[in-house]
N, C-alpha and C positions, 0 to 999 in steps of 0.2 A: 503494500500499499503504498508507506512511506518514499519508492523510488518512483513507482508510478505516478505520484506526486510531485514528485521532483521538474518529469521528467515532463507533465505538464504544465506545471508552469516554467522550463528553461522554454516550450514548441509553441505555449498560445498567449494571445497577445490580450490581457484583459484590459480593463479599461482600470482609467488611470481612482474612481473613486471606489471599483472595487479590491482593488490595492491595497490603498491606505486605508479597507475593511477590516481589510486579511489581518492587513501588517499593525494593526490597533485591535485586532482580537489577543493577536502572535504574544504585544508585548503586555497585554492581559493577563493572559496561559503567566510569561513569564513572572510578571510581580508576590502572584498566586506559588508560585513554584517557591520563590526566593523566602515568603512569608514562613510559610508550610513550612518544607523541611528539613527548618532545625529540629520540627520537633518531632515529625518523620526517622532526623537519626538519632538521636535521646531515646526512643521509643526501641531499634529496634539494637542502639546497642544494649541497650536495658534486655530486652530478653534473649541478646546472642553470649550473655553474663550470666545470667543465669541458667540456660540450656548449657550450655561449660561446665558450670557449678554442678549441676548434679546427677553431668558423667562421671558415670562410677569406673570407669578407670583408671587403675596410679600414676597414670602420667599423663593424666587432662594438663597437668600447670608446665609440664615439657611441652605435648603438641603447642599450647598456648602463644609458649614468646619462643619457638620455632617459629610458627608462624606468623610472628609479626619478622620473624629473623628475617626471615624468605620475602616474605613484600617489601619492606627498607629495600633488602637489598634490589633484587629488581625495580626498584622502581626510582632507588640512588644509581645505575646501571644507565634507563631509560635515559638520565642523563645528560651523560656525554653521549650518546644517544643521535637523543634531541638536540645536542650543541650540534653537530653535524646537521644534519634537517637544515637547521636556526640559518647554516650559512646556503642553502642552497637558493637559487635567484629566487623566493618566492614574492617580489612584491606585489603591488596591489594593482589594475592598470585606474587609469585617470576616470576617472567617472564617465558618466555619455551626456546625463544629465546636469548644470551650473546650482540643480541642489538634488539633497538628497529629499529620497522622501519621505513624506511626513505625515503622522499617524490625526490621523480625524479628534482621538483619544487619552488618552496614558490613567490608570487606573493606580494610584504609588501607595499602598499598602501595609501596614506599620510593622518592625520586624522585631517578631515579640522575643526572638532572644539568642543570638549572639552563634555560630558557627560553634568554636573553642569551648566556648561554655558547655553548647549542648554535644558535645559528644562529651565532655569529662563528665557530666552529670549525668548521664545514659551508665556509664561507668559505676562511677562509686553511687550513684541508685542501685545498682546491680549486691553489690557488694552487700551494701547495711543489709538491703528490704534480703538476701537471702539470709548474714548475717541473726536480728532479730527477729524478720516475719519472713521466714521460710516456704509454708503455706501458700503464705496473702500469697509473695515472692511469685510461683508458680503458677495461679491464677491465673494474675497478672500479668504471667507472658503471653497465657494459653490467647485471653482478652485479646491484647500487641498483637499478638499470630495475623490475630481474624482479621480484627478491623483495620492494619500496615494491607494488609495484603488487598482488602476491600479496595483503601482509597485507592494505593500505587495499578492496584491494575483496573481502575475506571479514568489516571487519569492516563495510561496510555492509550487510551485512546485520544486526549489533547493529544500529543505528542502531534502525531499530521501535522494536527494545522496547526502547532505550537512553529513547526520547524517550515513549514509553509510559509509563511508568514514574512519571516526574517531570508528564506529564498529568492517571492519575491522585490524587496530591500535591496541583494544580489547582487539581481537583474538587471533590476533601473538602474543603483551607480551604476552598470557596465562593469561588474566584476566577477560574473559566474563562470566564464567562461577561463580566466586563470585560473581559480579554481580550480574545476574539472581535469583540469590539464598538471595541478602541480600536484593533487594529492590524488593517482591514482601510482606515481613513487614513494608517496608520501604508504599505502598503499604497503610500495613490495618494499620499502623500509619496516620496518615495522615483523610482517612478519615475517623474515629472515632472520633479523634481533630477536623472535618470541620462542622457533623453534631452533635461532644455534643455541642460542643459552637454555632448552631443552632435554637436546641435546647433550648439548655437554655436560650437562646436573646426569642424564642414565648413564655417560659415559662412565663420570667422577664416582657412584654408587656405585655401580659395576666394576670397578679397581683396573679400568683401561680396556678389561674385556669387550672389542668390542661390536663381539658377536654375542653375547649375552647380552648386549646392550639396545640389540636390535630385534630382539627375545625378548625383552622388559619389553620395548612400543608397539610392536604387534600382538603385544597376551593386552596391552590398556590401547589396544585401537579402535577393534567395540564403539567404548562408549565416546572414542574422540569426535568419531564418525556421524554418535548417534548427539555429542555435542554440537556439530557446529549443523546438525540439520531440524535440530530440534531451542535452541539456540537457548539452551536451559545443560549448566552446570546439573540440576538436583535433580532433572529430571532425566537427566544418562547416570545414575547418583550408583544403580544395579550393578552395568555395563566394566561405571567402575568398581567397584567393589569386589567383584570375577577377576576383574582381571588384572588391579592389588592381590588379591588371593594367589591365583596365580604367581606374581610376582615379589609375594613374600615367602620369610621358612615360616615365620610366624601369620598363621591365617587368621589370626586372634585379633592380634593387630591393624589387618587390611580393613577387616570388622567393620573397629572403631573407633579408628586414622578417618578412615575417607566421611564418613556422617556426622563429623565431631568439625569437620575442616570442609566440605564441601561448598558451602560458599562465601568465604570468609580465605581463602587460599588461592588467589587469583592473580599467578603470579601473568595470563592473557592482558587480567584490563594496567598491572600495573607499568605494564613495555608501553599498549597502545596508548593507553590518557595524556601519562605527560608527551608520549613522543608528538601525539595530535594534537598540545598542547602548544611546544613548540614548535609549528610548522602556522598553528593557528597566531600565538602573536607576533610571527614572521607575516605572516599574509598583512596582518592591519600592523603591519607599523612599530607594534609595543620592545620596550629593549629586552634584548635579555633575562632572564634571573639570575645574580649575584648568585656562588655556589652556598650564603647562608641561608641566600631566602628560598633561594629549592632546600635547600635539608626542612626548614619551616613546615615548608607547603608537603614536601611526601609526612615527615612525621604528620602530620594532618592527613594525609592523605593515607595513612597505614592503619591508624585509627579509622575511621570512618571505612573503610572495608569488612571493619564490625558490624556496620548497617544497611549493607549494600543488600538488596532485595532480590530473591530473586522470579525475578519477570526478565524477560527479555527487553532488555537497553537498562533495566538497574543496576545497572555498574555506574553510568553516566551518571543515572539523577541524580543519586543524592550524595553526588562529586560538584556539580553544577554551584553548591555554593562557595566548597573549598577549591576549584578555579577562579570565584569573584575576588575571596576574601588575599588571598594567598597569591597572585596571578593576573592578579588586577583585569578582571575577563570583561566582558561589558556582554550582553546583550544580545548581541552579532552574532561575536565569537561564541558567546550561550550557544546559541541556534546551531550556531555551525561543529560543533563540535557533537554536539549531537547527533545530530543525521553523519556525518561522520560513524560515530560509532559507531549505532544502527545496521547502518546500513555495511559497516565492518565487524558487526559483530557472532556471526556466525564462525570468523576466523578464529574468534578475540575468544571467546565459549569453550573449543576444542584447541585451545592453548590452554587454558581454565582446566580442564580435563585434562589433559599429559603432563600440567603443571602440574594436579593432587595427585598423579599415581606416582613419580618422582618426589613427592614426599610423602607417601607412602613407606614407599622404598628406602625414605630417609631413617622416618621412625625406627623401621623395620630391623635394617641396620643395628642402630645406634642401643636398640634393646637385650637385639640380638649379642653387639661388643660389653653388654655392663652384666647377661646370662653367662655369657665365658669368665670372665672375672671368678664371677660366684662358685665356679663350675672351679676355675683354679685356687683360689685362698678355698675350699671347700676339701680339696686334693691337701691342701698340705694339712688340712687341719688334723686329717685323719691319717697323715705320716706322722704331726709331733706327735702321737695321742699313742701308733705304737710303738713310738721309741720311747714314751714314759711308763707305757704298761714293759 
């Protein structure tokens, strides 16, 4: 639907009044997004903390820590790919019209809570409620999941209209041709970055055994194909578990790790969104973020990943306020990166699924190493006992 709308907008000349109406609707939807998403982030983070803490696995603390480290590492590496992309020739063409497309109306909604406060409030509320009111926390998290999913599922239907208005503006300003030409190259750069990182992860986890690494990828490939076609890591979870079990020595690890991380360990997103962000910044003539500015952005980006909704396009929807606050995105830029993300979502989800398989393999390796040390200790203990006897 999104692709059809973009094609229609590009090739059909609409009357100026209709263009202004659609653009005004897009701005109104954008205002609603900016107002409501911090609350959505807070609620989803609360739900994630409660669900993780309820996991019976003893290694849940390790999983939580490694998810943060893995997401941050891939996000940080994407910074250097983003720098390369920023040096591409992505300058915007001179507008054909002397004046930009003007909306017929603008709706300015109040900011209920800042994004950084929403992130930390969700985490603190989750831990505190579990400590003092565990039953209420569990019950509340179920209601949160239900109502937030309803809200975002309904919002998905507004996304094409939200994007259409800003695509109309880009066409009116005479820059849509340049965008289409430039971003086809960006898609290739992102795909190469994602799958190179994932391939290297499997090779390292298999101690540079290429044959075993390819075998691991073959086991997880049905889940990756499912992720590509459904654009949902959650919908592909049964196949991901099967593939992770085949790659793991401890089958129980795969069964516990994949469900706990399916919507929070998102390697594909961690590469795609920052690289898209650099390309959009360059296209709109904005300065390249400094390393410190990017580290701050990456930190909030990783925390916000715990609030991603399991719906197509959910990875970018909750990131819009983060992009606005820490990279200076405006309405046009947010619309463009949303359109790019959704068009590329099949490849991103495929990378997420492959990355989840690698993460399960990592946990399996760590647990295997830990148990091996225990076995060595037990052997020495038996020898000491025999010697004493």
